[in-house]
C-alpha positions as CSV (number, residue, x, y, z in Angstrom):
1,X,-74.1,-66.9,-28.0
2,X,-77.9,-68.4,-28.2
3,X,-79.4,-71.6,-27.2
4,X,-82.6,-72.5,-28.8
5,X,-85.3,-74.3,-26.9
6,X,-88.3,-75.8,-28.7
7,X,-90.9,-77.2,-27.2
8,X,-94.3,-78.9,-28.1
9,X,-97.2,-79.7,-26.3
10,X,-100.3,-82.3,-26.8
11,X,-103.3,-83.7,-25.4
12,X,-104.6,-85.4,-28.5
13,X,-103.2,-88.3,-30.9
14,X,-102.0,-87.2,-34.4
15,X,-104.7,-88.2,-37.2
16,X,-102.8,-92.0,-38.7
17,X,-102.5,-90.4,-42.3
18,X,-100.6,-87.3,-40.6
19,X,-98.8,-89.2,-38.5
20,X,-97.7,-92.1,-41.5
21,X,-96.3,-89.0,-43.0
22,X,-94.3,-87.6,-40.5
23,X,-92.8,-91.1,-39.4
24,X,-91.8,-91.6,-43.2
25,X,-89.8,-88.8,-43.3
26,X,-87.4,-90.1,-40.5
27,X,-84.4,-92.5,-40.9
28,X,-85.4,-96.3,-40.5
29,X,-84.1,-96.8,-36.8
30,X,-85.9,-93.8,-35.6
31,X,-89.0,-95.0,-36.9
32,X,-88.5,-98.3,-35.6
33,X,-87.8,-97.0,-32.3
34,X,-90.5,-95.1,-31.9
35,X,-92.8,-98.1,-33.3
36,X,-91.7,-100.4,-30.3
37,X,-93.4,-98.1,-27.8
38,X,-96.8,-99.1,-26.9
39,X,-98.3,-96.2,-25.7
40,X,-99.7,-93.1,-28.6
41,X,-98.3,-90.9,-25.8
42,X,-94.7,-91.9,-25.7
43,X,-95.4,-92.6,-29.6
44,X,-96.2,-88.7,-30.0
45,X,-93.8,-87.5,-27.4
46,X,-91.3,-89.0,-29.0
47,X,-92.1,-88.1,-32.7
48,X,-92.1,-84.5,-31.5
49,X,-89.3,-84.5,-29.8
50,X,-87.4,-85.8,-32.9
51,X,-89.2,-83.5,-35.1
52,X,-88.0,-80.6,-32.8
53,X,-84.6,-81.5,-33.1
54,X,-84.2,-81.4,-37.2
55,X,-86.1,-77.9,-36.8
56,X,-83.4,-76.9,-34.1
57,X,-80.2,-78.4,-36.1
58,X,-81.5,-76.9,-39.2
59,X,-81.8,-73.7,-38.1
60,X,-78.4,-73.6,-36.7
61,X,-76.8,-74.3,-39.7
62,X,-76.8,-77.9,-40.5
63,X,-78.4,-80.1,-43.2
64,X,-82.1,-81.4,-43.5
65,X,-80.9,-84.9,-43.1
66,X,-78.9,-84.5,-39.7
67,X,-80.6,-86.7,-38.0
68,X,-78.7,-89.5,-39.8
69,X,-75.4,-89.0,-38.2
70,X,-76.2,-88.4,-35.1
71,X,-74.3,-91.6,-32.6
72,X,-74.4,-91.8,-29.1
73,X,-71.1,-91.6,-26.7
74,X,-70.6,-94.8,-24.3
75,X,-73.0,-93.3,-22.0
76,X,-75.8,-93.3,-24.3
77,X,-75.9,-89.6,-25.2
78,X,-76.9,-88.4,-28.9
79,X,-74.6,-85.9,-30.4
80,X,-72.9,-84.9,-33.8
81,X,-69.4,-85.3,-32.4
82,X,-68.3,-83.7,-35.8
83,X,-70.2,-80.3,-35.5
84,X,-69.4,-77.6,-32.8
85,X,-73.5,-78.0,-32.3
86,X,-74.5,-79.7,-29.4
87,X,-77.9,-80.7,-27.9
88,X,-80.3,-82.6,-26.0
89,X,-83.7,-83.7,-25.8
90,X,-86.9,-84.6,-23.4
91,X,-90.1,-85.8,-23.4
92,X,-93.0,-86.7,-20.5
93,X,-96.5,-88.6,-21.4
94,X,-98.6,-87.9,-18.8
95,X,-102.4,-86.7,-19.7
96,X,-101.1,-86.1,-23.2
97,X,-97.6,-84.8,-23.0
98,X,-94.7,-82.4,-24.1
99,X,-91.4,-82.7,-26.1
100,X,-88.4,-80.3,-25.8
101,X,-85.3,-80.1,-27.3
102,X,-82.3,-77.3,-26.8
103,X,-79.6,-76.6,-29.6
104,X,-76.6,-74.8,-28.3
105,X,-73.1,-73.3,-30.0
106,X,-71.9,-72.4,-26.4
107,X,-70.7,-75.8,-25.3
108,X,-72.7,-78.7,-24.2
109,X,-76.6,-78.2,-22.7
110,X,-79.2,-80.4,-21.6
111,X,-82.5,-79.8,-21.4
112,X,-85.5,-81.5,-19.0
113,X,-89.0,-81.0,-19.4
114,X,-92.3,-82.5,-16.5
115,X,-95.6,-82.0,-16.5
116,X,-96.4,-80.8,-13.1
117,X,-98.6,-83.7,-11.6
118,X,-99.6,-85.8,-8.0
119,X,-96.7,-88.0,-7.4
120,X,-95.1,-89.9,-5.0
121,X,-92.7,-87.5,-4.0
122,X,-90.8,-89.6,-1.0
123,X,-90.1,-92.2,-3.7
124,X,-87.5,-90.0,-4.8
125,X,-85.8,-89.1,-1.6
126,X,-82.9,-91.4,-2.4
127,X,-82.0,-88.9,-5.7
128,X,-82.3,-86.0,-3.6
129,X,-80.1,-83.7,-1.0
130,X,-80.8,-82.8,2.4
131,X,-80.7,-79.2,1.4
132,X,-83.3,-80.3,-1.7
133,X,-85.7,-81.9,0.4
134,X,-85.5,-78.3,2.5
135,X,-86.4,-76.4,-0.7
136,X,-89.1,-78.9,-1.5
137,X,-90.9,-79.1,2.3
138,X,-90.8,-75.4,2.8
139,X,-91.9,-74.3,-0.1
140,X,-95.7,-73.1,-0.6
141,X,-96.3,-75.3,-3.3
142,X,-93.9,-78.6,-2.2
143,X,-95.2,-80.3,-5.6
144,X,-94.2,-77.9,-7.7
145,X,-91.2,-77.2,-5.6
146,X,-90.3,-80.7,-6.2
147,X,-90.5,-80.8,-10.1
148,X,-88.5,-77.8,-10.4
149,X,-85.7,-79.4,-8.4
150,X,-85.7,-82.3,-10.4
151,X,-85.6,-80.5,-13.9
152,X,-83.2,-78.6,-12.3
153,X,-80.8,-81.4,-11.5
154,X,-82.1,-83.7,-14.4
155,X,-81.0,-81.1,-17.1
156,X,-77.6,-80.9,-15.7
157,X,-76.7,-84.4,-15.3
158,X,-78.3,-84.6,-18.9
159,X,-75.4,-82.0,-20.0
160,X,-72.5,-84.0,-18.0
161,X,-74.0,-86.7,-19.9
162,X,-74.1,-89.5,-17.4
163,X,-77.7,-89.4,-15.9
164,X,-79.5,-90.0,-12.8
165,X,-76.5,-92.8,-11.8
166,X,-74.6,-89.2,-10.2
167,X,-77.6,-87.1,-9.1
168,X,-77.1,-87.6,-5.7
169,X,-74.2,-85.8,-5.8
170,X,-75.6,-82.6,-7.5
171,X,-75.4,-80.0,-5.3
172,X,-78.1,-76.6,-6.7
173,X,-76.5,-73.6,-6.0
174,X,-78.4,-70.1,-6.8
175,X,-78.2,-70.3,-10.9
176,X,-76.0,-73.7,-11.3
177,X,-75.1,-77.1,-10.5
178,X,-72.1,-78.2,-9.1
179,X,-71.4,-82.0,-10.2
180,X,-67.7,-83.4,-9.1
181,X,-66.5,-80.0,-9.1
182,X,-68.2,-78.7,-12.5
183,X,-70.7,-76.4,-13.2
184,X,-73.7,-76.5,-14.3
185,X,-75.6,-73.1,-15.0
186,X,-79.6,-73.4,-15.3
187,X,-82.0,-71.3,-16.6
188,X,-85.6,-72.1,-15.4
189,X,-89.0,-71.7,-18.2
190,X,-92.6,-71.9,-18.0
191,X,-93.4,-73.4,-21.3
192,X,-97.3,-73.6,-19.7
193,X,-98.5,-73.4,-16.1
194,X,-98.8,-77.0,-16.2
195,X,-95.0,-77.6,-17.1
196,X,-91.4,-77.0,-15.6
197,X,-89.0,-76.7,-17.8
198,X,-84.7,-76.1,-16.9
199,X,-82.0,-75.9,-19.4
200,X,-78.3,-76.5,-18.2
201,X,-75.6,-74.9,-20.0
202,X,-71.6,-75.3,-19.8
203,X,-71.4,-71.4,-19.5
204,X,-73.0,-68.3,-17.8
205,X,-73.9,-66.3,-20.3
206,X,-75.7,-67.2,-23.2
207,X,-79.0,-66.2,-24.2
208,X,-81.6,-68.5,-24.1
209,X,-84.9,-68.3,-26.6
210,X,-87.8,-70.9,-25.3
211,X,-90.4,-71.0,-28.1
212,X,-93.8,-73.4,-28.4
213,X,-94.7,-74.4,-31.7
214,X,-96.2,-77.7,-33.4
215,X,-93.3,-79.2,-35.9
216,X,-96.1,-81.3,-37.3
217,X,-97.0,-78.8,-39.7
218,X,-100.7,-79.0,-38.7
């Protein structure tokens, strides 16, 4: 079984004409959602994540109009309940930005990508465990360690579907996160030195294929 991870990085806005053409090919509700973001970085990150998703789902054998069939569950997690293919999305929009998409036929999957950047790490203490903080504070590069811990836990929470509300209950072990008795196996990747990415899977064994690409055709 394979989990495919597609990543796109950007540091400048798309030309207006290209942006309009890409948006026109998306379902109307998705175009409207993207249009509600005020910052171009957020609009572009969300757009790229959906373009990556369409590419990942079609590579998994689904029809090109598969984005029209996506629905959200009770927790707001998007999916295709009629399909054996699971997917998850992530994006960040700091100093440019990045988008990531994970597509799996090996059960549920979660992905998180973050740009490593100066932040007030203490503001996030309430979501992390004592063991998490020991890992961060004892690291040679505490900031990178924080983002590594965060993406590990966030990817597991997104695979689970309940999100950050249960983050403090998630315990990191050597290669998995335990959340309410369920294990989510994680895989770290580095799409570029400035980013930290993690994928969490329902099963331990799937092969992870991670590719950085430009889904805009530009």
